[in-house]
Residue frames as a rotation matrix with the C-alpha (Angstrom) as fourth column:
UNK 1
-0.229 -0.389 -0.892 82.06
0.290 -0.902 0.318 33.79
-0.929 -0.186 0.320 31.70
UNK 2
-0.273 0.238 0.932 80.44
0.953 -0.063 0.296 35.78
0.129 0.969 -0.210 28.94
UNK 3
-0.906 -0.136 -0.402 80.10
0.203 -0.970 -0.131 39.47
-0.372 -0.200 0.906 28.30
UNK 4
-0.753 0.576 -0.317 76.96
-0.630 -0.494 0.599 39.19
0.189 0.651 0.735 26.17
UNK 5
-0.259 0.640 -0.724 75.07
-0.116 0.723 0.681 35.90
0.959 0.260 -0.113 26.60
UNK 6
0.264 0.423 0.867 72.96
-0.941 -0.085 0.328 35.18
0.212 -0.902 0.376 29.64
UNK 7
-0.794 -0.566 0.221 73.98
-0.606 0.767 -0.214 32.06
-0.048 -0.304 -0.952 31.68
UNK 8
-0.364 0.647 -0.670 71.93
-0.067 0.699 0.712 28.94
0.929 0.304 -0.211 31.32
UNK 9
0.592 0.634 0.497 69.48
-0.605 -0.057 0.794 28.15
0.532 -0.771 0.350 34.17
UNK 10
0.970 -0.182 -0.162 71.43
0.243 0.690 0.681 26.82
-0.012 -0.700 0.714 37.14
UNK 11
0.037 -0.979 0.202 74.69
0.940 -0.034 -0.341 28.57
0.340 0.202 0.918 36.16
UNK 12
0.515 -0.022 -0.857 76.14
0.451 -0.843 0.293 31.79
-0.729 -0.537 -0.424 37.59
UNK 13
0.674 -0.279 0.684 77.38
0.631 -0.262 -0.730 34.38
0.383 0.924 -0.001 35.08
UNK 14
0.147 -0.702 -0.697 80.58
0.483 -0.564 0.670 36.31
-0.864 -0.434 0.256 35.34
UNK 15
0.948 0.306 -0.085 81.34
0.104 -0.551 -0.828 39.09
-0.301 0.776 -0.555 32.79
UNK 16
0.571 -0.818 -0.071 85.14
-0.597 -0.355 -0.720 39.23
0.564 0.453 -0.691 32.78
UNK 17
0.014 -0.712 -0.702 88.32
0.147 0.696 -0.703 37.47
0.989 -0.093 0.115 34.00
UNK 18
-0.760 -0.363 0.539 88.46
-0.388 -0.412 -0.825 39.41
0.521 -0.836 0.172 37.30
UNK 19
0.069 0.864 0.499 84.98
-0.996 0.036 0.076 38.40
0.048 -0.502 0.863 38.32
UNK 20
0.694 0.209 -0.689 85.60
-0.357 0.931 -0.078 34.82
0.625 0.300 0.720 37.23
UNK 21
-0.263 -0.886 -0.381 88.84
0.113 0.364 -0.925 34.49
0.958 -0.286 0.004 39.08
UNK 22
-0.623 0.133 0.771 87.20
-0.733 -0.444 -0.516 35.97
0.274 -0.886 0.374 42.29
UNK 23
0.518 0.853 -0.058 84.51
-0.834 0.519 0.186 33.24
0.189 -0.048 0.981 41.93
UNK 24
0.472 -0.409 -0.781 87.11
-0.030 0.878 -0.478 30.55
0.881 0.249 0.402 41.52
UNK 25
-0.568 -0.762 0.310 89.01
-0.309 -0.151 -0.939 31.69
0.763 -0.629 -0.150 44.54
UNK 26
0.012 0.634 0.773 85.99
-0.993 -0.082 0.083 30.78
0.116 -0.769 0.629 46.71
UNK 27
-0.876 -0.438 0.202 86.55
-0.450 0.893 -0.016 27.16
-0.174 -0.105 -0.979 45.93
UNK 28
-0.228 0.892 0.391 82.87
-0.201 0.350 -0.915 26.62
-0.952 -0.288 0.100 45.16
UNK 29
0.221 0.299 -0.928 83.04
-0.936 -0.201 -0.288 26.47
-0.273 0.933 0.236 41.32
UNK 30
0.002 -0.145 0.989 82.55
-0.115 0.983 0.144 22.93
-0.993 -0.114 -0.015 40.04
UNK 31
0.189 0.091 0.978 81.99
0.923 0.325 -0.208 23.70
-0.337 0.941 -0.022 36.36
UNK 32
-0.077 -0.276 -0.958 83.47
-0.012 -0.961 0.277 26.53
-0.997 0.033 0.071 34.30
UNK 33
0.293 0.261 0.920 82.41
0.917 0.196 -0.348 27.57
-0.271 0.945 -0.182 30.79
UNK 34
-0.121 -0.521 -0.845 84.57
0.262 -0.838 0.479 30.30
-0.958 -0.163 0.237 29.27
UNK 35
0.934 0.267 0.238 84.16
0.328 -0.372 -0.869 32.64
-0.144 0.889 -0.435 26.31
UNK 36
-0.025 -0.993 0.113 87.32
0.995 -0.014 0.104 33.79
-0.101 0.115 0.988 24.65
UNK 37
-0.731 -0.202 0.652 86.39
0.405 -0.897 0.176 37.20
0.549 0.392 0.738 23.26
UNK 38
-0.232 0.631 -0.741 84.69
0.926 -0.090 -0.366 39.58
-0.298 -0.771 -0.563 25.66
UNK 39
0.785 0.614 0.077 84.02
0.598 -0.720 -0.354 42.57
-0.162 0.324 -0.932 23.39
UNK 40
0.434 -0.607 0.666 85.94
0.521 -0.435 -0.735 45.32
0.735 0.666 0.127 21.84
UNK 41
0.448 -0.230 0.864 86.40
-0.571 -0.817 0.079 47.26
0.688 -0.529 -0.497 25.10
UNK 42
1.000 0.013 0.007 87.56
-0.014 0.662 0.749 44.22
0.005 -0.749 0.662 27.11
UNK 43
0.266 -0.961 0.079 91.14
-0.938 -0.276 -0.211 44.07
0.225 -0.018 -0.974 28.32
UNK 44
-0.601 -0.462 0.652 90.94
-0.626 0.779 -0.025 40.33
-0.497 -0.424 -0.757 29.20
UNK 45
-0.029 0.512 -0.858 89.67
-0.847 0.443 0.294 37.08
0.531 0.736 0.421 27.84
UNK 46
0.934 0.353 0.064 89.02
-0.345 0.836 0.426 33.44
0.097 -0.420 0.902 28.77
UNK 47
0.408 -0.860 -0.305 92.77
0.325 0.450 -0.832 32.92
0.853 0.240 0.464 28.22
UNK 48
-0.231 -0.494 0.838 93.46
-0.528 -0.660 -0.535 35.06
0.817 -0.566 -0.108 31.21
UNK 49
0.551 0.510 0.661 91.38
-0.835 0.355 0.421 32.87
-0.020 -0.783 0.621 33.50
UNK 50
0.957 -0.153 -0.247 93.18
0.102 0.973 -0.207 29.78
0.272 0.173 0.947 32.22
UNK 51
0.045 -0.994 0.103 96.62
0.093 -0.098 -0.991 31.22
0.995 0.054 0.088 32.72
UNK 52
-0.119 -0.053 0.991 95.67
-0.888 -0.441 -0.131 32.22
0.444 -0.896 0.006 36.28
UNK 53
0.781 0.516 0.352 94.19
-0.617 0.726 0.305 28.80
-0.098 -0.456 0.885 36.95
UNK 54
0.681 -0.604 -0.413 97.30
0.186 0.689 -0.700 26.98
0.708 0.400 0.582 35.53
UNK 55
-0.247 -0.845 0.475 99.60
-0.259 -0.414 -0.872 29.00
0.934 -0.339 -0.117 37.70
UNK 56
0.072 0.398 0.914 97.44
-0.987 -0.105 0.124 28.38
0.145 -0.911 0.385 40.87
UNK 57
0.978 0.200 -0.057 97.37
-0.194 0.976 0.098 24.60
0.075 -0.085 0.994 40.23
UNK 58
0.468 -0.863 -0.189 101.07
0.242 0.331 -0.912 24.54
0.850 0.381 0.364 39.53
UNK 59
-0.426 -0.803 0.416 102.27
-0.100 -0.415 -0.904 26.58
0.899 -0.427 0.096 42.42
UNK 60
-0.573 0.256 0.779 99.60
-0.810 -0.322 -0.490 26.20
0.125 -0.911 0.392 45.11
UNK 61
-0.982 0.191 -0.001 97.86
0.191 0.980 -0.064 22.97
-0.012 -0.063 -0.998 44.36
UNK 62
-0.526 0.828 -0.195 94.61
-0.708 -0.554 -0.438 24.80
-0.470 -0.092 0.878 43.67
UNK 63
-0.535 0.402 0.743 91.88
0.446 0.881 -0.156 22.36
-0.718 0.247 -0.651 42.72
UNK 64
-0.938 0.214 -0.272 90.50
-0.346 -0.563 0.750 23.23
0.007 0.798 0.603 39.27
UNK 65
0.058 0.994 0.094 86.83
-0.880 0.096 -0.465 22.86
-0.472 -0.056 0.880 38.53
UNK 66
-0.154 -0.013 0.988 86.00
0.073 0.997 0.024 19.28
-0.985 0.076 -0.152 37.52
UNK 67
0.226 0.340 0.913 84.53
0.926 0.215 -0.310 20.53
-0.302 0.915 -0.266 34.29
UNK 68
-0.134 -0.286 -0.949 86.07
-0.069 -0.952 0.297 23.33
-0.989 0.105 0.108 32.21
UNK 69
0.083 0.223 0.971 84.73
0.932 0.328 -0.155 24.04
-0.353 0.918 -0.181 28.74
UNK 70
-0.745 -0.395 -0.537 84.96
0.106 -0.866 0.489 26.73
-0.658 0.307 0.687 26.11
UNK 71
0.328 0.790 0.519 82.32
0.819 0.036 -0.572 28.38
-0.471 0.612 -0.635 24.01
UNK 72
-0.058 -0.376 -0.925 83.79
-0.278 -0.884 0.377 30.59
-0.959 0.279 -0.053 21.31
UNK 73
0.907 0.393 0.149 83.47
0.070 0.208 -0.976 30.89
-0.415 0.896 0.161 17.55
UNK 74
0.511 -0.817 -0.267 87.15
-0.855 -0.450 -0.257 31.56
0.090 0.360 -0.929 17.25
UNK 75
0.932 -0.045 -0.360 88.67
-0.020 0.984 -0.176 28.23
0.363 0.171 0.916 16.18
UNK 76
0.005 -1.000 0.005 92.29
0.078 -0.004 -0.997 29.22
0.997 0.006 0.078 16.88
UNK 77
-0.371 -0.145 0.917 91.44
-0.799 -0.453 -0.395 30.47
0.473 -0.879 0.052 20.32
UNK 78
0.721 0.677 0.147 89.30
-0.676 0.641 0.363 27.26
0.152 -0.361 0.920 21.02
UNK 79
0.635 -0.575 -0.515 92.33
0.239 0.781 -0.577 25.08
0.734 0.244 0.633 20.20
UNK 80
-0.402 -0.809 0.429 94.65
-0.128 -0.414 -0.901 27.16
0.906 -0.418 0.063 22.41
UNK 81
-0.091 0.396 0.914 92.13
-0.964 -0.266 0.019 27.19
0.250 -0.879 0.406 25.31
UNK 82
0.863 0.469 -0.190 91.40
-0.423 0.875 0.236 23.44
0.277 -0.123 0.953 25.02
UNK 83
0.205 -0.887 -0.415 95.17
0.298 0.460 -0.836 22.73
0.932 0.048 0.359 25.22
UNK 84
-0.504 -0.355 0.787 95.39
-0.551 -0.569 -0.610 24.97
0.665 -0.741 0.091 28.33
UNK 85
0.411 0.771 0.486 92.48
-0.897 0.249 0.364 23.05
0.160 -0.586 0.794 29.93
UNK 86
0.781 -0.180 -0.598 94.19
0.035 0.969 -0.246 19.75
0.623 0.171 0.763 29.21
UNK 87
-0.243 -0.969 0.039 97.44
0.110 -0.068 -0.992 21.02
0.964 -0.236 0.123 30.80
UNK 88
-0.230 0.239 0.943 95.59
-0.869 -0.487 -0.089 22.23
0.438 -0.840 0.320 33.93
UNK 89
0.790 0.588 0.177 94.01
-0.605 0.697 0.386 18.76
0.103 -0.412 0.906 34.46
UNK 90
0.554 -0.650 -0.520 97.33
0.271 0.731 -0.626 17.01
0.787 0.206 0.581 33.74
UNK 91
-0.419 -0.705 0.572 99.10
-0.336 -0.466 -0.819 19.22
0.844 -0.535 -0.042 36.31
UNK 92
0.183 0.609 0.772 96.40
-0.967 -0.028 0.252 18.35
0.175 -0.793 0.584 38.89
UNK 93
0.959 0.211 -0.190 96.75
-0.195 0.976 0.096 14.65
0.206 -0.055 0.977 38.28
UNK 94
0.211 -0.966 -0.151 100.57
0.163 0.187 -0.969 14.83
0.964 0.180 0.197 38.23
UNK 95
-0.419 -0.279 0.864 100.31
-0.726 -0.469 -0.504 16.16
0.546 -0.838 -0.006 41.84
UNK 96
-0.979 0.001 -0.204 98.67
0.105 0.858 -0.502 12.87
0.175 -0.513 -0.840 42.82
UNK 97
-0.527 0.849 -0.038 95.05
-0.510 -0.351 -0.785 14.14
-0.680 -0.395 0.618 42.70
UNK 98
-0.713 0.441 0.545 92.10
0.676 0.639 0.367 12.53
-0.186 0.630 -0.754 41.11
UNK 99
-0.860 0.451 0.239 89.39
-0.269 -0.798 0.540 14.52
0.434 0.400 0.807 39.31
C-alpha cells in the first residue's frame, strides 16, 4: 500500500486502507507491504490496516498474510507498526495455527 510509489514487479498496488482491506478480504494476499503516511489529504494510514487485521485475526480467526512488512521513513511509526505485526502473528499462533 502506497499513495505515491509504484509497486515492484509482481506486486499489486493499493492506494489506501480501504482498498487494502478489500484486497485482504479476498483471502488471496500472501505478502503485505505497508506505508504509514499516505499524503496530506489521506484520512487513513498503514496503522488502520493493521488495526483491522488484528481485530479480524482476534475475533474471526482471519489468516493474516504470511509476510507483512513496513516501508516508511517515520521511525516512530515503523516501531509501532512492527509491534502490531508481531502481535498479529502471535495472535494467529496462539489460536493454534502455524504460519
